[in-house]
N, C-alpha and C positions, 0 to 999 in steps of 0.2 A: 626613490621620487618619488616625491607627492604625486598626488593623482589630483589635476586639473579640477575647478571648482565649475560648474555650467551656471550659464547664465542662458534666459530666455527672454528674446525680446529683439529689434531691431537699435540699433545703434543711435537714431535719428530720434529715438524717442530719449525725452534730456531724463528722464528717471530710467533708464538704463545705461547711459552715456554715463547720468552722474556713479552707479555701480564700477562701471569699466574704468576708470579713472581713478579710481578710488584702488582697485586690484592692479592696476597699470604700476601706481605711485609705491606700496606693497610688493611688488614682483613676486605676486599668488600668478602662479599659472593659473589658465580659463580657456573655457570652451565656448564659443558663443554661438545657442541656438535661435537662428535670425525667425521667429512668432511673426506672422504674417498676419497682422488684424485686416486688413482686406482683405484676406482669403475666410478670415472668422476663426484662423485656429485657437486664438485665446480663448473661446466658448466651449472647447470641445471638451470633453469628460476626463481624461488625462490632463488635459493641463491647468484643467477647473482643481483635480486634487493638489497639486503644490500651490495654485496663484487660487483661491475661494470667490474674486473676485472678478475674475475676468480680465486683467490687465495683467498690464507690465511694466517691473522687470517679475517674472521668478527669479530666486538664486538655488542650488542645490549643492552642499559640500557634505557627502557620502549619504547622510541616514538623514541629515539634516535639511528643513527647506524652510526658505525665508519671500517675504513679498513685498516690504516696503523699503523702497532703494537705502531710505538714511538708516534705518534701522541696520540694514545689511552692509552699509559701510562702518557701523560704531563697530558691529561683530567681525569683519574683513579686519577695521586695524586693530581691534582688540587679542584675537586669537594669535594673527602674527606684527608681536612689540618689535621686534628684532627684525623684523624680514625690511627692506627699503626706506622710503621718508619712515622717519622716528619722531614721534612725541605726534602721532597723525591725530591720536584723541587721547592727549596729553600723558602727561607721566606720573601725576598727584590727581586729588579730590579736586581741588580749586583751579585747577588749570581744567580737569574735564568738565568742572560746571563751568568755566568759562566758555568753552568749546560749545556745550549745549547750549548755552544760554543764546550764540549766536546760531548756534543751528536751530533754534526753536523761530531766533526771528528772522534767518532765511524763509522756516517754510509758512510761517505766521501772519510774516507783514509782506515781506519781498515778494515768496514766489506767486501770491495769489497775485498781482497785478500783472507783472510777472509773464507768468502762464496766457492767462488775460491775452495780452498782448502779442506774445509769442504767436497764437495761435490764430489773433484777428490778422495783423499783419504780414504771417509767415505762411501757414499751415489753410486758410479761408481758402486766398488765392489760388491753392494749387487744386484745391478741392473744388474748386467756381461758386464757392459758396458767397455770399451778398455780405461784406462787411458794417461791420457795428460804427459806425462814427463816433455814436455819443457812448458807449463805450470804452471805445479807444481813448477819447478824451479825459473820461472819468477816471480809468487806470493809469493812464499818465501821470495825472494829479495826485494819485496812490502812492505812485512810484517815485517819483521826486521828491514827496516828504520823508522815504524811508531813506532812497541816498542822503539827504541832506544832513540825516542821523548819521549815516554811513561814513559821511566827508569829517563830520566832526571826529567820529571812535578816529581812523584810519590818519588824522591830523596827529593821534595820541598815540597809536601802534605801528609796525610796519602794514602787519593782516589783523582780520578783526579782535578773536582772540590772544592776542599777544603778536609779541616781533618771531611765534614759527608758522610756518603754512601749516592748517588744518582742515579738520574737513568742515569749520567752519567756514573758508574761504573757499574749498574743491565743491560743496554744495552749490555755491552761484553758479558755477561755469556751463552749466548747459543751456539756462535758459537765457544767462548776457550775453553768449555768444550767438544765440540767434539774433538778438536786439541789436545787437552791435553790426555785425556779420550779415544778417539777412534782410531785416527790417528798417535800415537807416534811420534808426535812434541808437549810433555814438555816441550822439551830443550828450543825451540826457548821463553819462559816465565821462565822456573828456571833457566836459566842462567845469567838472569838478576836479580839481587840484589834485588830493590826495583818490580820491573815488577811482580817477583813472591814471594815478600809479598806479594802484596797487591792481585793476582789472591788467596793466600790460604785463604787469607780474607774473600774475597766476593764469594766464592766459598764453604766457611765453614757454610754460614750464613742458619739455618732452612728454610725457603722459596725456598733456588736454593735446597737443598735436598730433598724436597718434591717435585720439578718440575722432578728431577734425577730420584726420585720412580715412579712419572707419565711416565715419559718416560721408564722407564723399566719394567712396568707392562704390562702381556700378554695380548692383545688384546680381548675387552668383545663380 
């Protein structure tokens, strides 16, 4: 029986939840070590050996350690091509390039404004921090431009990189979940016919529903 891989970090972290949903899609056994950032566990010397930037997630597979969520997802998909969801990172160079292209779009164009909005609208109130209305407005405008590009793309294909669900779609799940379900910004997505259809489809996958359950579970 395969030794479970280890993921370090809380499921509420968008980067951690990205890795968790990938593991579930690929049917890879894992154990979750919920590092407490409030207690500073992410800055302890032992943890910094596997995550030198003192952030989450960190990932261990036997002697291998990785620390960037998208790279971890690529590794999981490449290592387990015949398990779980097939073709999550493509099956030929052209498909892989298309997936990488949209993963970069997520990382470079979608993630910056959506992360700022998730923090300002969801986490800042929880942390009793003042919201920056100008920053919220500025990043909503940036996100609208990205979603307009997505709307056009998703009118041409079922998913971002083609007609199969891939890492390109999966990577959008964590931030979008916060904006749609917790930040009262669902309309940004649902007002666009193709984006709304795409979001309904990817967010209803059993793997993601399982991650949301993990996020909503009371702390152990």
